VOPAGU-2260 file (C-alpha; in pm, 1 decimal, decimal comma):
REM VOPAGU-2260
SITE   aa  ch    i         X         Y         Z
SITE  UNK   A    0   -3105,0     694,2   -1505,3
SITE  UNK   A    1   -2808,7     777,7   -1668,1
SITE  UNK   A    2   -2750,2    1053,0   -1400,7
SITE  UNK   A    3   -2781,9     756,7   -1142,7
SITE  UNK   A    4   -2532,6     551,0   -1344,3
SITE  UNK   A    5   -2298,3     870,3   -1372,1
SITE  UNK   A    6   -2300,8     916,0    -990,6
SITE  UNK   A    7   -2254,6     538,1    -946,8
SITE  UNK   A    8   -1941,9     534,0   -1186,5
SITE  UNK   A    9   -1815,3     869,1   -1030,4
SITE  UNK   A   10   -1831,9     732,8    -679,1
SITE  UNK   A   11   -1635,3     422,3    -783,0
SITE  UNK   A   12   -1384,4     612,3    -934,5
SITE  UNK   A   13   -1352,3     830,4    -617,4
SITE  UNK   A   14   -1345,1     518,3    -410,4
SITE  UNK   A   15   -1069,9     344,9    -630,2
SITE  UNK   A   16    -862,1     669,4    -590,8
SITE  UNK   A   17    -884,2     659,8    -232,0
SITE  UNK   A   18    -766,9     284,5    -242,1
SITE  UNK   A   19    -466,8     377,8    -447,9
SITE  UNK   A   20    -359,3     665,8    -212,6
SITE  UNK   A   21    -103,0     556,8      69,0
SITE  UNK   A   22    -288,7     527,7     388,0
SITE  UNK   A   23    -175,4     545,2     740,5
SITE  UNK   A   24     -72,1     179,4     724,5
SITE  UNK   A   25     166,0     231,6     433,4
SITE  UNK   A   26     306,1     552,1     585,2
SITE  UNK   A   27     363,8     352,9     912,0
SITE  UNK   A   28     523,9      77,6     729,6
SITE  UNK   A   29     773,2     324,3     559,3
SITE  UNK   A   30     851,0     495,6     865,7
SITE  UNK   A   31     921,7     182,5    1050,7
SITE  UNK   A   32    1165,2      77,5     753,9
SITE  UNK   A   33    1322,7     430,5     793,5
SITE  UNK   A   34    1363,5     414,3    1169,0
SITE  UNK   A   35    1516,6      65,6    1148,8
SITE  UNK   A   36    1823,2     192,4     949,1
SITE  UNK   A   37    1896,1     464,5    1242,6
SITE  UNK   A   38    2179,1     358,8    1476,5
SITE  UNK   A   39    2048,3     277,2    1818,4
SITE  UNK   A   40    2290,1     379,2    2106,8
SITE  UNK   A   41    2233,0     259,8    2453,2
SITE  UNK   A   42    2227,8     554,6    2697,5
SITE  UNK   A   43    2523,4     380,0    2908,2
SITE  UNK   A   44    2740,3     449,1    2605,3
SITE  UNK   A   45    2633,6     814,3    2598,3
SITE  UNK   A   46    2725,7     838,9    2949,8
SITE  UNK   A   47    3054,3     711,0    2891,4
SITE  UNK   A   48    3120,5     955,0    2595,8
SITE  UNK   A   49    2994,0    1223,7    2857,7
SITE  UNK   A   50    3251,6    1120,9    3113,4
SITE  UNK   A   51    3534,7    1114,4    2860,6
SITE  UNK   A   52    3722,0    1459,3    2843,8
SITE  UNK   A   53    3774,2    1421,7    2467,1
SITE  UNK   A   54    3410,6    1369,7    2354,5
SITE  UNK   A   55    3179,2    1638,3    2436,3
SITE  UNK   A   56    2800,5    1595,3    2409,5
SITE  UNK   A   57    2609,7    1924,7    2385,9
SITE  UNK   A   58    2220,0    1926,6    2395,6
SITE  UNK   A   59    2093,4    2157,4    2118,5
SITE  UNK   A   60    1737,6    2144,2    2231,5
SITE  UNK   A   61    1616,6    2470,3    2350,8
SITE  UNK   A   62    1489,8    2479,8    2706,7
SITE  UNK   A   63    1246,3    2737,3    2655,7
SITE  UNK   A   64     949,3    2514,2    2636,8
SITE  UNK   A   65    1043,3    2246,4    2900,2
SITE  UNK   A   66    1281,4    2205,4    3182,2
SITE  UNK   A   67    1387,0    1845,4    3170,0
SITE  UNK   A   68    1454,4    1625,5    3477,7
SITE  UNK   A   69    1780,8    1506,3    3357,8
SITE  UNK   A   70    2041,3    1583,6    3098,6
SITE  UNK   A   71    1941,2    1270,0    2907,1
SITE  UNK   A   72    1603,3    1176,3    2789,9
SITE  UNK   A   73    1419,5     907,7    3013,9
SITE  UNK   A   74    1388,6     634,3    2715,8
SITE  UNK   A   75    1711,2     412,2    2751,2
SITE  UNK   A   76    1806,2     416,7    2380,2
SITE  UNK   A   77    1917,6     714,9    2173,8
SITE  UNK   A   78    1959,3     710,3    1801,4
SITE  UNK   A   79    2158,5     882,8    1544,1
SITE  UNK   A   80    2094,5     901,8    1164,2
SITE  UNK   A   81    2288,7     624,5     943,6
SITE  UNK   A   82    2226,4     823,7     651,0
SITE  UNK   A   83    2449,1    1135,0     582,1
SITE  UNK   A   84    2163,9    1292,5     385,1
SITE  UNK   A   85    1943,1    1285,9     717,7
SITE  UNK   A   86    2215,5    1464,6     916,0
SITE  UNK   A   87    2232,9    1715,1     635,8
SITE  UNK   A   88    1854,9    1770,9     643,3
SITE  UNK   A   89    1878,9    1834,5    1023,1
SITE  UNK   A   90    2146,8    2087,7     995,7
SITE  UNK   A   91    1942,3    2286,4     763,6
SITE  UNK   A   92    1754,7    2614,0     905,3
SITE  UNK   A   93    1443,1    2519,9    1051,5
SITE  UNK   A   94    1480,6    2158,0    1044,8
SITE  UNK   A   95    1616,7    2115,0    1386,1
SITE  UNK   A   96    1298,5    2290,7    1528,7
SITE  UNK   A   97    1084,0    2066,3    1312,5
SITE  UNK   A   98    1253,3    1770,7    1465,7
SITE  UNK   A   99    1209,8    1931,5    1829,5
SITE  UNK   A  100     831,6    1985,9    1743,0
SITE  UNK   A  101     824,2    1615,1    1681,4
SITE  UNK   A  102     918,0    1552,0    2043,6
SITE  UNK   A  103    1281,5    1470,1    2009,3
SITE  UNK   A  104    1561,2    1589,0    2237,4
SITE  UNK   A  105    1855,6    1658,9    2014,4
SITE  UNK   A  106    2234,3    1628,2    2099,9
SITE  UNK   A  107    2540,6    1696,3    1896,2
SITE  UNK   A  108    2865,8    1494,6    1937,3
SITE  UNK   A  109    3201,9    1495,0    1717,9
SITE  UNK   A  110    3167,3    1104,7    1614,6
SITE  UNK   A  111    2777,3    1069,9    1591,6
SITE  UNK   A  112    2696,8    1403,7    1455,7
SITE  UNK   A  113    2344,2    1431,6    1581,6
SITE  UNK   A  114    2215,0    1200,2    1843,6
SITE  UNK   A  115    1841,9    1233,6    1959,1
SITE  UNK   A  116    1597,9    1063,4    2207,2
SITE  UNK   A  117    1251,6    1057,4    2325,4
SITE  UNK   A  118    1180,5    1180,8    2685,2
SITE  UNK   A  119     868,2     957,1    2737,0
SITE  UNK   A  120     748,7     624,0    2784,7
SITE  UNK   A  121     423,9     436,6    2779,8
SITE  UNK   A  122     276,4     533,4    2447,7
SITE  UNK   A  123     299,8     477,8    2090,1
SITE  UNK   A  124     630,7     628,2    1952,4
SITE  UNK   A  125     547,7     567,3    1609,0
SITE  UNK   A  126     239,8     770,0    1623,2
SITE  UNK   A  127     367,9    1042,2    1870,6
SITE  UNK   A  128     735,7    1087,2    1721,5
SITE  UNK   A  129     851,5     852,2    1431,2
SITE  UNK   A  130     568,1     927,1    1172,5
SITE  UNK   A  131     570,8    1309,2    1242,5
SITE  UNK   A  132     935,0    1308,9    1186,5
SITE  UNK   A  133     898,4    1110,6     880,3
SITE  UNK   A  134     631,6    1375,3     725,5
SITE  UNK   A  135     854,6    1646,0     861,8
SITE  UNK   A  136    1155,0    1495,3     685,6
SITE  UNK   A  137     930,6    1498,8     368,5
SITE  UNK   A  138    1022,0    1141,0     271,2
SITE  UNK   A  139     800,3     983,9       1,9
SITE  UNK   A  140     898,2     613,6      43,9
SITE  UNK   A  141     536,5     505,3      94,8
SITE  UNK   A  142     406,6     623,9    -234,3
């Protein structure tokens, strides 16, 4: 009988431990909060910057994996980090590749530093891009 009670007690402790651990909903909420802090830049602003002689925009996404149909991603809004620490993270070795692995096309521009966009449409961006980027960034706001 004690063995059975011990198993029930252990399983309840395991169950309670799982409840306390942040799940996908907590991480999704934290990622959404983080992304809402980003600067949203309509692509028509990017095009104007590209047309000006003084503000050069350079794509830093390597083209080895994919040839893109246009210079800009198909999604009409691009983003830049509002927090300088995020830009600092992106400039560290290996992190640009981590962001690219999360499905972003990344550009550099003097005023915005890094600008990035998603070359896709018709699916869940949080699941495919933002949450993987949140994890790659090693943010722990959800805990």
